[in-house]
C-alpha positions as CSV (number, residue, x, y, z in Angstrom):
1,M,14.3,11.2,12.3
2,E,14.8,9.6,15.7
3,F,12.5,6.9,16.8
4,P,13.8,5.1,19.9
5,V,12.6,1.5,20.5
6,E,13.2,-0.9,23.3
7,Q,14.6,-3.6,21.0
8,F,14.9,-3.7,17.2
9,T,13.7,-7.2,16.5
10,I,12.6,-9.1,13.4
11,E,9.0,-8.0,13.5
12,W,10.0,-4.3,12.9
13,D,11.2,-5.1,9.4
14,R,8.3,-7.5,8.5
15,I,5.4,-5.8,10.3
16,Y,5.9,-2.3,11.5
17,L,8.1,-0.8,8.8
18,G,6.1,-2.6,6.2
19,I,3.1,-0.4,6.9
20,A,5.0,2.9,7.4
21,N,4.7,5.7,4.9
22,V,7.6,7.9,4.1
23,T,6.8,11.5,3.2
24,S,8.8,14.7,2.7
25,K,9.0,16.7,6.0
26,K,10.1,19.8,4.1
27,H,7.0,19.6,1.9
28,V,4.7,19.3,5.0
29,D,6.5,22.2,6.7
30,D,6.5,24.4,3.7
31,A,3.0,23.7,2.4
32,G,1.2,22.7,5.6
33,A,-0.3,19.4,6.5
34,D,-3.7,20.0,4.7
35,V,-2.0,20.9,1.4
36,A,0.6,18.1,1.7
37,L,-2.2,15.6,2.2
38,Q,-3.6,16.6,-1.2
39,T,-0.2,16.8,-2.9
40,P,1.9,14.0,-1.3
41,I,5.6,13.6,-1.9
42,G,6.8,10.1,-1.0
43,T,9.3,7.6,-2.2
44,G,7.2,5.8,-4.9
45,A,8.0,5.2,-8.6
46,F,5.3,7.7,-9.8
47,Q,4.8,11.4,-9.3
48,M,1.2,12.5,-9.1
49,S,0.1,14.8,-11.9
50,S,-3.6,14.8,-11.1
51,W,-6.1,13.3,-8.7
52,T,-9.8,13.4,-8.9
53,A,-11.4,12.2,-5.6
54,D,-13.5,9.0,-6.0
55,N,-12.6,8.8,-9.7
56,E,-9.0,8.8,-11.0
57,F,-5.3,9.1,-10.1
58,V,-2.8,9.9,-12.8
59,G,1.0,9.6,-12.1
60,E,4.1,10.1,-14.3
61,A,7.1,7.9,-13.9
62,F,9.7,9.4,-11.6
63,A,13.0,9.3,-13.5
64,D,15.2,9.3,-10.4
65,H,13.4,6.6,-8.4
66,H,15.7,4.6,-6.2
67,G,14.6,1.3,-7.8
68,G,14.9,2.6,-11.4
69,K,12.5,4.3,-13.7
70,S,9.3,2.4,-14.7
71,S,9.2,0.9,-18.2
72,F,6.1,3.0,-19.0
73,D,5.6,6.7,-18.5
74,T,2.0,7.2,-17.3
75,L,-0.1,5.3,-14.7
76,R,-3.8,5.8,-14.5
77,V,-5.7,4.3,-11.6
78,L,-9.5,4.4,-12.0
79,E,-12.0,3.8,-9.2
80,M,-14.5,1.1,-10.2
81,G,-16.4,-0.1,-7.2
82,E,-18.3,-2.9,-8.7
83,A,-16.4,-6.1,-9.4
84,S,-18.4,-6.8,-12.5
85,T,-17.4,-3.4,-13.9
86,R,-13.7,-4.2,-13.3
87,V,-14.1,-7.6,-15.0
88,A,-15.8,-6.1,-18.0
89,A,-13.1,-3.3,-18.3
90,I,-10.2,-5.7,-18.3
91,K,-11.9,-8.1,-20.8
92,T,-12.5,-5.3,-23.3
93,G,-9.0,-3.8,-22.9
94,E,-10.2,-0.6,-21.3
95,V,-7.8,-1.3,-18.4
96,A,-4.6,-3.4,-18.3
97,I,-4.8,-4.7,-14.8
98,I,-7.5,-5.0,-12.1
99,D,-7.5,-5.4,-8.3
100,S,-9.0,-8.5,-6.7
101,V,-12.6,-9.6,-7.5
102,P,-14.6,-12.5,-6.0
103,I,-13.1,-15.8,-7.0
104,S,-16.3,-16.7,-8.7
105,F,-15.1,-14.5,-11.6
106,L,-11.9,-16.6,-12.1
107,Q,-13.3,-19.0,-14.7
108,D,-14.8,-16.3,-16.8
109,L,-11.6,-14.2,-16.7
110,T,-9.3,-17.1,-17.6
111,D,-11.7,-18.3,-20.3
112,S,-11.4,-14.7,-21.8
113,G,-7.6,-15.0,-21.8
114,I,-7.0,-12.8,-18.7
115,K,-4.1,-13.9,-16.5
116,P,-4.4,-14.3,-12.7
117,I,-1.3,-13.6,-10.7
118,N,-0.8,-14.3,-7.0
119,D,3.0,-13.7,-6.6
120,H,2.2,-11.1,-4.0
121,I,0.7,-14.0,-1.9
122,G,-2.7,-12.4,-1.7
123,G,-5.6,-13.9,0.1
124,S,-6.3,-14.9,3.6
125,Q,-7.2,-17.8,5.8
126,Q,-10.9,-17.9,6.7
127,F,-11.4,-19.0,10.3
128,V,-14.1,-19.2,12.9
129,G,-13.7,-17.6,16.3
130,V,-16.1,-19.3,18.7
131,G,-17.2,-16.3,20.6
132,G,-18.4,-16.1,24.2
133,N,-15.5,-18.1,25.5
134,F,-14.2,-15.5,27.9
135,W,-12.2,-17.8,30.2
136,Q,-9.5,-15.5,31.5
137,Q,-10.1,-14.8,35.2
138,T,-7.0,-12.7,36.1
139,Y,-5.5,-9.9,34.0
140,H,-2.5,-10.6,31.9
141,D,-0.4,-7.9,33.6
142,R,-1.6,-7.7,37.1
143,D,-3.1,-9.8,39.9
144,E,-6.6,-8.4,39.5
145,P,-9.8,-10.3,38.7
146,V,-11.3,-9.8,35.3
147,P,-14.9,-8.5,35.6
148,P,-17.7,-10.6,34.2
149,R,-18.0,-10.3,30.4
150,P,-21.5,-9.7,29.0
151,G,-20.8,-12.3,26.3
152,F,-19.9,-15.0,28.7
153,L,-23.1,-17.0,28.7
154,P,-22.4,-20.7,29.3
155,D,-26.0,-21.9,29.1
156,D,-28.3,-24.1,27.0
157,D,-28.8,-21.3,24.5
158,H,-25.0,-21.1,23.9
159,P,-23.8,-24.7,24.0
160,W,-20.4,-23.7,22.4
161,I,-19.4,-21.6,25.4
162,G,-17.3,-23.4,28.0
163,D,-16.8,-22.6,31.7
164,P,-13.4,-23.3,33.2
165,N,-15.0,-23.4,36.7
166,D,-17.4,-26.1,35.7
167,P,-15.4,-29.1,34.2
168,E,-18.5,-30.9,33.0
169,R,-19.8,-27.9,31.2
170,H,-16.4,-27.1,29.8
171,E,-16.0,-30.5,28.3
172,S,-19.5,-30.5,26.9
173,A,-18.8,-27.2,25.1
174,R,-15.5,-28.5,23.8
175,K,-17.4,-31.4,22.2
176,V,-19.8,-29.0,20.6
177,R,-17.0,-26.9,19.1
178,E,-15.2,-30.1,17.9
179,A,-18.5,-31.1,16.2
180,L,-18.7,-27.8,14.5
181,A,-15.1,-28.1,13.3
182,I,-15.2,-31.7,11.9
183,S,-18.6,-31.2,10.2
184,I,-17.0,-28.9,7.6
185,D,-15.9,-30.5,4.3
186,R,-13.0,-28.2,3.6
187,D,-11.9,-30.1,0.4
188,L,-15.4,-29.7,-1.0
189,I,-15.6,-26.0,-0.3
190,N,-12.2,-25.6,-2.0
191,E,-13.3,-27.4,-5.1
192,E,-16.8,-26.0,-5.4
193,V,-16.5,-22.5,-4.0
194,L,-12.9,-21.7,-4.6
195,L,-12.6,-23.6,-7.9
196,G,-9.8,-25.7,-6.5
197,V,-7.3,-22.7,-6.1
198,G,-7.6,-22.5,-2.4
199,R,-6.8,-25.1,0.3
200,P,-8.1,-26.4,3.6
201,E,-7.1,-24.6,6.8
202,Y,-7.3,-25.8,10.4
203,V,-5.7,-23.5,13.0
204,P,-6.3,-19.8,13.2
205,Y,-3.3,-17.6,12.3
206,F,-1.1,-20.5,11.3
207,V,-1.7,-21.4,7.6
208,S,-1.4,-25.0,6.6
209,V,1.4,-24.4,4.1
210,L,3.9,-23.3,6.7
211,P,6.8,-25.8,6.8
212,E,6.4,-26.3,10.6
213,H,2.6,-26.9,10.4
214,P,2.2,-30.4,12.0
215,D,-0.1,-33.1,10.7
216,R,-1.7,-33.3,14.1
217,W,-3.4,-30.0,13.4
218,I,-5.3,-31.4,10.5
219,I,-9.0,-31.5,11.2
220,P,-10.8,-34.5,9.5
221,Y,-14.2,-34.3,7.9
222,D,-16.4,-36.6,9.9
223,P,-20.0,-35.5,10.0
224,D,-21.1,-38.9,11.6
225,R,-18.7,-38.3,14.5
226,A,-20.0,-34.7,14.8
227,I,-23.5,-35.9,15.3
228,E,-22.2,-38.4,18.0
229,L,-20.4,-35.5,19.8
230,L,-23.6,-33.4,19.8
231,D,-25.5,-36.3,21.3
232,E,-22.7,-36.9,24.0
233,A,-22.9,-33.2,24.8
234,G,-26.6,-33.3,25.3
235,Y,-27.6,-31.4,22.2
236,G,-28.7,-34.2,19.8
237,G,-31.8,-32.3,19.0
238,G,-29.9,-29.4,17.5
239,F,-29.8,-25.7,18.3
240,E,-29.5,-22.3,16.5
241,I,-25.9,-21.5,15.6
242,P,-25.4,-17.8,14.8
243,I,-22.3,-16.5,13.1
244,F,-21.3,-13.0,12.3
245,V,-20.0,-12.6,8.8
246,A,-19.3,-8.9,8.0
247,P,-20.6,-8.1,4.5
248,D,-18.2,-5.1,4.1
249,I,-14.9,-6.8,4.8
250,G,-13.8,-7.6,1.3
251,S,-11.4,-10.5,2.1
252,L,-14.2,-12.4,3.8
253,N,-15.5,-14.8,1.2
254,Q,-19.2,-14.8,1.7
255,E,-19.7,-18.0,-0.4
256,V,-17.3,-19.9,1.9
257,W,-19.4,-19.0,4.9
258,E,-22.7,-19.8,3.2
259,A,-21.3,-23.3,2.4
260,T,-20.0,-23.7,6.0
261,A,-23.5,-22.8,7.4
262,T,-25.0,-25.4,5.0
263,M,-22.7,-28.1,6.4
264,W,-23.8,-27.2,10.0
265,A,-27.4,-27.6,8.9
266,N,-26.5,-31.1,7.6
267,I,-25.7,-32.2,11.1
268,G,-29.0,-31.0,12.5
269,L,-28.2,-27.4,13.5
270,T,-30.0,-24.2,12.5
271,P,-27.4,-21.8,11.3
272,R,-28.1,-18.0,11.2
273,I,-25.7,-15.6,9.4
274,D,-25.6,-12.1,10.9
275,R,-24.5,-9.7,8.2
276,T,-24.5,-6.5,10.2
277,A,-22.1,-3.9,8.9
278,Y,-18.7,-4.3,10.6
279,Q,-18.6,-0.8,12.1
280,A,-22.1,-1.3,13.6
281,F,-21.1,-4.7,15.0
282,R,-17.7,-3.7,16.3
283,P,-18.8,-2.2,19.6
284,K,-19.9,-5.7,20.7
285,L,-16.3,-6.9,20.1
286,V,-14.8,-4.0,22.0
287,E,-17.3,-4.3,24.9
288,R,-16.9,-8.1,25.1
289,K,-20.5,-8.7,24.3
290,T,-19.8,-11.2,21.5
291,E,-21.6,-14.4,22.5
292,Y,-21.7,-16.3,19.2
293,L,-19.4,-17.3,16.3
294,Y,-17.3,-14.8,14.4
295,A,-16.0,-15.2,10.9
296,W,-12.6,-13.7,10.5
297,L,-9.2,-13.7,8.7
298,G,-6.0,-15.4,9.8
299,G,-3.5,-14.1,7.3
300,N,-1.2,-16.0,4.9
301,E,2.2,-17.5,4.7
302,T,4.0,-14.2,4.8
303,A,3.5,-14.5,8.5
304,T,6.2,-17.2,9.1
305,M,6.1,-19.4,12.1
306,D,8.7,-17.4,14.0
307,L,6.7,-14.1,14.0
308,P,4.4,-13.0,16.9
309,R,0.7,-13.4,16.3
310,F,-0.5,-10.1,17.7
311,A,-4.1,-10.5,16.4
312,A,-4.3,-14.0,18.1
313,A,-3.1,-12.5,21.4
314,E,-5.9,-10.0,21.2
315,G,-8.0,-12.9,22.3
316,S,-6.9,-12.0,25.9
317,T,-7.2,-9.1,28.3
318,W,-4.2,-7.6,26.5
319,S,-6.6,-6.0,24.0
320,E,-9.0,-4.6,26.6
321,G,-10.7,-1.5,25.3
322,D,-10.1,-2.5,21.7
323,W,-11.1,-5.1,19.2
324,N,-11.3,-8.7,20.3
325,W,-12.5,-11.8,18.4
326,G,-14.8,-13.0,21.1
327,I,-12.5,-15.0,23.4
328,E,-10.2,-14.3,26.3
329,A,-7.6,-16.9,27.1
330,I,-4.3,-16.2,28.8
331,E,-2.6,-18.8,26.6
332,T,-2.7,-16.5,23.6
333,F,-1.0,-13.7,25.4
334,Q,1.6,-16.0,27.0
335,A,2.6,-17.4,23.7
336,M,3.1,-14.0,22.2
337,E,5.2,-12.9,25.2
338,K,7.5,-15.9,24.7
339,V,8.0,-15.0,21.0
340,N,8.8,-11.4,21.9
341,A,11.2,-12.6,24.7
342,A,13.4,-14.4,22.2
343,P,14.2,-11.9,19.4
344,R,17.5,-13.7,18.5
345,D,16.3,-17.3,19.0
346,K,14.2,-18.4,16.0
347,E,13.6,-21.9,17.3
348,A,12.3,-20.6,20.6
349,R,9.9,-18.3,18.8
350,I,8.7,-21.2,16.6
351,Q,8.2,-23.4,19.7
352,A,6.1,-20.7,21.4
353,N,3.9,-20.3,18.4
354,M,3.5,-24.1,18.2
355,E,2.2,-24.0,21.7
356,M,-0.4,-21.4,20.7
357,G,-1.4,-23.5,17.7
358,D,-1.8,-26.6,20.0
359,F,-4.0,-24.6,22.3
360,F,-6.3,-23.6,19.4
361,F,-6.4,-27.1,18.1
362,D,-7.1,-28.8,21.4
363,T,-9.8,-26.3,22.5
364,K,-11.3,-25.5,19.1
365,I,-12.2,-22.0,20.4
366,G,-11.0,-21.1,16.9
367,F,-10.6,-23.2,13.8
368,G,-9.8,-22.7,10.2
369,V,-12.0,-23.4,7.2
370,V,-10.1,-22.7,3.9
371,F,-7.6,-20.3,2.5
372,S,-9.3,-18.0,0.0
373,P,-6.8,-16.7,-2.5
374,D,-7.0,-13.1,-3.7
375,P,-5.3,-12.9,-7.1
376,L,-4.8,-9.8,-9.2
377,Y,-5.3,-10.0,-13.0
378,F,-3.7,-8.6,-16.1
379,N,-4.6,-8.5,-19.7
380,P,-1.7,-10.3,-21.6
381,A,-2.6,-8.4,-24.8
382,I,-1.3,-5.3,-23.0
383,V,0.9,-6.5,-20.2
384,D,3.8,-8.9,-20.8
385,D,4.8,-9.4,-17.2
386,W,4.2,-8.1,-13.7
387,G,6.9,-8.8,-11.2
388,L,4.8,-8.7,-8.0
389,K,6.7,-9.2,-4.7
390,P,5.3,-11.1,-1.7
391,G,3.2,-8.8,0.5
392,N,3.2,-6.0,-2.1
393,R,0.3,-5.5,-4.6
394,R,1.2,-2.0,-5.5
395,N,4.6,-2.2,-7.2
396,F,3.3,-1.0,-10.6
397,E,6.8,-0.1,-11.7
398,S,7.5,-3.8,-12.1
399,I,5.0,-4.1,-14.9
400,T,6.4,-4.7,-18.4
401,L,4.1,-3.7,-21.3
402,K,3.8,-5.6,-24.6
403,Q,6.1,-4.2,-27.2
């Protein structure tokens, strides 16, 4: 197969090739695409023997797998949509392993002797995108003005939206965003909601455990100062603060966002959580109509500091016509371009990303809350070990069963 690219850089291995599926061209040509879709031939450790849609997959260990044959012969994957059903199944021994469930089940599972495992580095940073801040006035790739965005509403009903053409308004909105950020007790959310297994987060797309993460990005918990900032901005009487939290994005921890909303209420605001289904809400993002806060995911430490932050850069006109997290700022695109321009200079890539992180920290148009882990679980009465690899939650062949 030939696939010409302009430059084969580090992100091809870690990002693009990591999501590519390899299948048999001969099988597709001989059987046809429709049949091949139902009877796939790939490079995995198990060969499908049966598949019942919405119910069960059964695979047999492939003896000639390039990584070696699995230590067990048959793999059954069952569809169990309800988290409580999966929890009950692993506790009774009906199944040996389960996919992720809400972290609120952790204590019950561990008390029952079930082992959590997070060697795949599962989970995601939970962060706030402060929507409506469509600041970019010229396109990223041409000297052409950006048309007015429907979600750009820098008025008294949207005190978090700044206006770069009005310095007084811009600073007032920054103070409001800072108040929102420092009124969140991240340590308390970690302890009470995440049972102490998460961690505080501060800057979107740059998780706090990265070695290069500077102390200056840490956001303190200071509700008294938050109230002062609201007074200084002219909103001491409070206001409604709406935030979109998609109910159907599994990695968004709903309890984290409920706790965050409560903390905003504690400084005199009136939070409102919009739980519209993601696909129904998405047109607002595409059409740049998002005028309020947006709960989203900022990845984990597998995205090292030298890799480009494509999702962050979508907070610019670069993503026009597609998803966008409610902001447009040329700084996000410029930082990504600097990373891409230095494929062989790791330090230059890191420095460019540090500039993006500084921009987020200084403006607070996005800020982290916590990292919500996403462990998998195995029953130690059945499974002896599971050699998960970072970024891979599907390498079942690394499971060793109890003898």
